[in-house]
C-alpha positions as CSV (number, residue, x, y, z in Angstrom):
1,M,73.3,33.1,44.3
2,N,72.1,33.0,48.1
3,K,73.5,35.1,50.3
4,T,73.7,34.4,54.4
5,E,71.3,37.3,56.4
6,R,74.3,38.6,57.7
7,E,75.8,39.6,53.8
8,Y,72.3,40.2,52.7
9,R,72.1,43.0,56.2
10,E,75.5,44.3,54.9
11,D,74.5,44.9,50.8
12,V,71.1,47.3,52.3
13,I,73.2,48.8,54.7
14,K,76.0,49.7,51.7
15,I,73.1,50.7,49.5
16,G,71.5,52.9,52.0
17,H,74.5,54.9,52.5
18,L,74.7,55.7,49.0
19,I,71.4,57.1,48.3
20,Y,72.0,59.1,51.9
21,Q,75.3,60.2,50.1
22,K,73.9,61.3,46.7
23,G,71.3,63.3,48.2
24,W,68.4,60.9,47.0
25,V,67.2,60.9,50.7
26,A,66.9,63.5,53.5
27,A,66.5,62.9,57.2
28,N,64.5,59.7,57.2
29,D,63.3,59.4,53.8
30,G,63.4,56.3,51.8
31,N,63.0,52.7,52.3
32,I,65.0,49.3,51.0
33,T,63.8,45.7,50.9
34,V,65.2,42.4,49.9
35,R,63.9,39.2,49.8
36,M,65.4,36.7,50.8
37,D,63.9,33.4,50.6
38,Q,60.4,32.7,50.1
39,D,59.2,33.6,53.3
40,R,60.8,36.5,54.3
41,L,62.1,40.4,53.5
42,L,64.4,42.2,55.0
43,A,63.9,45.6,55.7
44,T,64.9,49.0,56.5
45,P,63.4,51.0,59.8
46,T,60.8,53.6,60.2
47,G,62.3,57.1,61.7
48,V,66.6,55.9,60.9
49,S,68.3,58.0,58.3
50,K,69.6,55.3,56.1
51,G,72.7,57.3,55.9
52,M,73.5,56.1,59.6
53,M,71.7,52.9,59.4
54,E,74.0,49.9,61.4
55,P,73.3,46.0,60.4
56,D,71.2,45.4,63.4
57,D,68.7,48.3,62.9
58,L,66.9,46.3,60.0
59,I,64.0,43.9,60.5
60,I,62.8,41.6,59.5
61,C,58.8,40.9,58.4
62,D,56.5,37.7,56.7
63,M,55.0,38.0,53.1
64,Q,52.6,39.9,55.1
65,G,54.0,42.6,56.1
66,N,54.2,41.4,59.6
67,K,57.3,42.1,61.5
68,I,58.9,38.6,62.5
69,Q,62.8,39.7,64.1
70,G,64.3,43.5,64.6
71,R,64.0,46.0,67.8
72,K,62.8,48.8,65.4
73,E,59.5,49.0,63.9
74,R,58.5,48.4,60.3
75,T,58.2,51.3,57.3
76,S,54.8,52.3,56.9
77,E,55.4,51.9,52.9
78,I,56.2,47.9,53.3
79,A,53.0,47.0,51.4
80,M,54.0,49.1,48.1
81,H,57.2,46.7,48.3
82,L,55.0,43.6,49.0
83,K,52.7,44.6,46.2
84,V,56.1,44.6,43.7
85,Y,57.0,41.1,44.9
86,E,53.8,39.8,44.3
87,L,53.7,41.5,40.8
88,R,57.1,40.4,39.8
89,P,58.3,37.5,41.4
90,D,61.6,38.1,39.2
91,I,62.4,40.4,41.4
92,R,64.5,40.6,44.7
93,S,65.2,44.3,46.0
94,V,62.9,47.3,45.9
95,V,64.5,50.5,46.5
96,H,62.5,53.8,46.9
97,A,63.8,57.2,47.4
98,H,63.6,60.8,46.5
99,P,66.2,62.0,44.3
100,V,65.6,65.6,43.6
101,A,65.8,65.6,39.3
102,A,63.4,62.8,38.7
103,T,61.5,63.7,41.6
104,G,61.2,67.0,39.9
105,Y,59.7,65.4,37.0
106,A,57.2,63.4,39.4
107,A,56.0,66.7,41.4
108,A,55.7,67.7,37.9
109,G,53.2,65.9,36.7
110,K,55.5,64.8,33.9
111,P,56.8,61.0,32.9
112,L,60.3,60.2,31.7
113,N,59.0,59.4,28.5
114,L,61.1,61.1,25.5
115,A,63.6,58.6,23.6
116,L,66.4,60.3,24.0
117,L,69.5,58.1,25.5
118,P,70.6,54.7,24.0
119,E,71.3,53.1,27.0
120,V,68.2,54.0,28.9
121,I,66.3,53.0,26.2
122,I,68.2,49.5,26.3
123,S,68.0,49.4,30.3
124,L,64.5,50.9,31.2
125,G,62.4,51.6,27.9
126,C,61.4,54.8,29.9
127,V,60.2,55.5,33.3
128,P,56.3,56.4,33.6
129,L,54.5,58.5,35.7
130,A,52.1,57.0,38.6
131,D,49.6,59.3,39.9
132,Y,49.8,60.4,43.8
133,G,48.7,58.5,46.5
134,L,48.7,59.4,50.4
135,P,51.7,57.6,51.3
136,G,51.2,55.1,53.6
137,T,47.9,54.0,52.9
138,P,46.5,51.4,50.2
139,A,46.0,54.8,47.7
140,L,49.8,55.1,47.5
141,I,49.5,50.9,45.8
142,E,46.4,51.3,43.7
143,P,48.3,54.0,40.6
144,L,51.5,51.6,40.6
145,V,49.4,48.2,40.2
146,P,49.2,48.6,36.5
147,L,52.6,50.1,36.0
148,I,54.7,47.3,38.0
149,P,54.6,44.5,35.5
150,K,55.2,46.7,32.9
151,Y,58.6,48.8,34.3
152,D,61.5,48.6,36.3
153,A,61.0,52.1,37.7
154,I,58.7,54.4,38.4
155,L,58.0,58.0,38.9
156,M,55.3,58.5,41.7
157,G,53.7,61.5,41.5
158,N,54.4,64.2,44.0
159,H,56.6,61.8,46.3
160,G,59.6,60.0,44.4
161,V,60.9,56.8,42.6
162,V,60.7,53.3,43.3
163,S,63.1,50.8,41.3
164,Y,63.6,47.2,41.5
165,G,65.7,44.5,40.5
166,E,66.9,40.7,41.0
167,D,68.8,42.2,43.4
168,V,69.4,44.9,45.7
169,Y,72.4,46.1,43.3
170,K,70.7,46.1,40.5
171,A,67.6,48.2,41.9
172,F,70.1,50.6,43.1
173,F,71.8,51.3,39.7
174,R,68.2,51.4,38.0
175,M,67.2,54.3,40.7
176,E,70.8,56.6,40.0
177,T,69.9,55.4,35.7
178,V,66.3,57.3,36.5
179,E,67.9,60.2,38.2
180,H,71.1,60.6,35.5
181,Y,68.1,60.6,32.9
182,A,66.0,63.4,34.6
183,K,69.0,65.2,35.0
184,I,70.0,65.2,31.5
185,S,66.5,66.3,29.8
186,V,66.5,68.8,32.3
187,V,69.3,70.0,30.6
188,T,67.9,69.8,26.9
189,E,65.5,71.9,28.1
190,L,67.5,74.5,29.3
191,L,69.8,74.1,25.8
192,G,66.3,74.7,23.7
193,G,64.0,71.5,24.0
194,P,65.5,67.6,23.3
195,Q,66.3,66.2,20.0
196,V,64.2,63.0,20.5
197,L,65.5,59.6,18.1
198,P,63.2,58.6,15.6
199,E,60.9,55.3,16.3
200,T,63.7,53.4,13.9
201,E,66.3,54.0,16.3
202,V,64.3,53.1,19.1
203,R,63.4,49.5,17.3
204,K,66.8,48.8,17.1
205,L,67.4,49.8,20.7
206,I,64.9,47.6,22.1
207,E,66.4,44.5,20.0
208,S,69.4,45.3,21.1
209,R,68.8,44.0,24.8
210,T,70.1,40.2,24.6
211,R,73.1,41.9,23.2
212,Y,73.7,43.6,26.1
213,G,72.9,41.0,28.3
214,V,69.6,42.9,29.1
215,K,66.9,40.7,30.5
216,A,63.6,42.7,29.0
217,S,61.4,40.8,32.3
218,S,59.4,43.9,31.9
219,A,57.3,44.3,28.5
220,G,56.6,48.4,28.6
221,E,53.9,49.7,26.4
222,I,53.5,51.1,22.7
223,G,54.7,54.4,22.7
224,C,57.1,54.1,25.5
225,P,59.5,55.8,24.9
226,L,58.2,58.5,22.8
227,A,59.9,58.8,19.4
228,A,60.1,61.7,17.6
229,E,57.0,60.8,15.0
230,N,54.9,60.4,18.2
231,V,56.0,63.7,20.2
232,A,53.5,66.7,20.1
233,K,54.8,69.5,18.1
234,G,53.2,72.7,17.7
235,D,52.1,73.8,14.4
236,K,54.6,76.2,12.6
237,I,54.4,79.1,10.2
238,W,57.1,79.6,8.3
239,V,57.0,83.1,6.7
240,T,59.5,86.0,5.4
241,R,60.8,89.5,7.3
242,E,59.1,91.2,4.3
243,E,55.8,88.8,4.6
244,L,55.6,89.8,8.6
245,I,56.2,93.7,7.9
246,A,53.2,93.1,5.4
247,M,51.3,91.4,7.6
248,I,51.8,93.4,10.6
249,D,50.9,96.8,8.4
250,E,47.6,95.0,7.1
251,A,46.4,94.9,11.2
252,L,47.6,98.3,11.7
253,R,45.4,99.7,8.8
254,A,42.5,97.4,10.3
255,R,42.6,98.9,13.7
256,G,43.0,102.2,12.1
257,V,46.5,103.3,13.2
258,A,48.4,103.1,10.2
């Protein structure tokens, strides 16, 4: 359903305030766009806190990123948003932020790709990691290009997260799911490591998408998420207490200690 420009502005302001309140951005971080029609984007400006924006602060750009209306300046990362719209005709909104747990994974060089939570598998599949690129330059976009058609949210190396959807609320909720997933992943590590779902269960969850009303426009890749059978595990050797003592005694004798 098409909305009026004022309604789009109010939606972007609401989401901007939410991502600020949730601590997903600090100071003037982050950016949000909405594709109002075939020719125009509504975008957050640069240099303004997402928690303190007013509807009239937003600017309108054409699909080449040129500002056509607004008193403030466009974000330097508008080109990233334009690339998402170019590669995903189904997308009408893009949200970029720095949620702490998910950005921690991005800064650690780790994707969120384990099959841990049914809700995440159904809605996102997994969240891959794009290599680092200098913000505001083409180098930021290049690592994202092969991933955008396949996924609905991406970790950006040493930077943050970008998510997108059919409207600004779906883009926001996908970001929220990514951050929730990251927090739970951290807790599993603290509690001794994740218990990854087996491939048969992953397949059932993927096949159940239509039952839950999920339109999987993105196809993902084989092995994302990683099922239990595909998770690398270190080799373990089990020995009894007596065998361990004997091995230690033998090693000490070989060194002339015993």
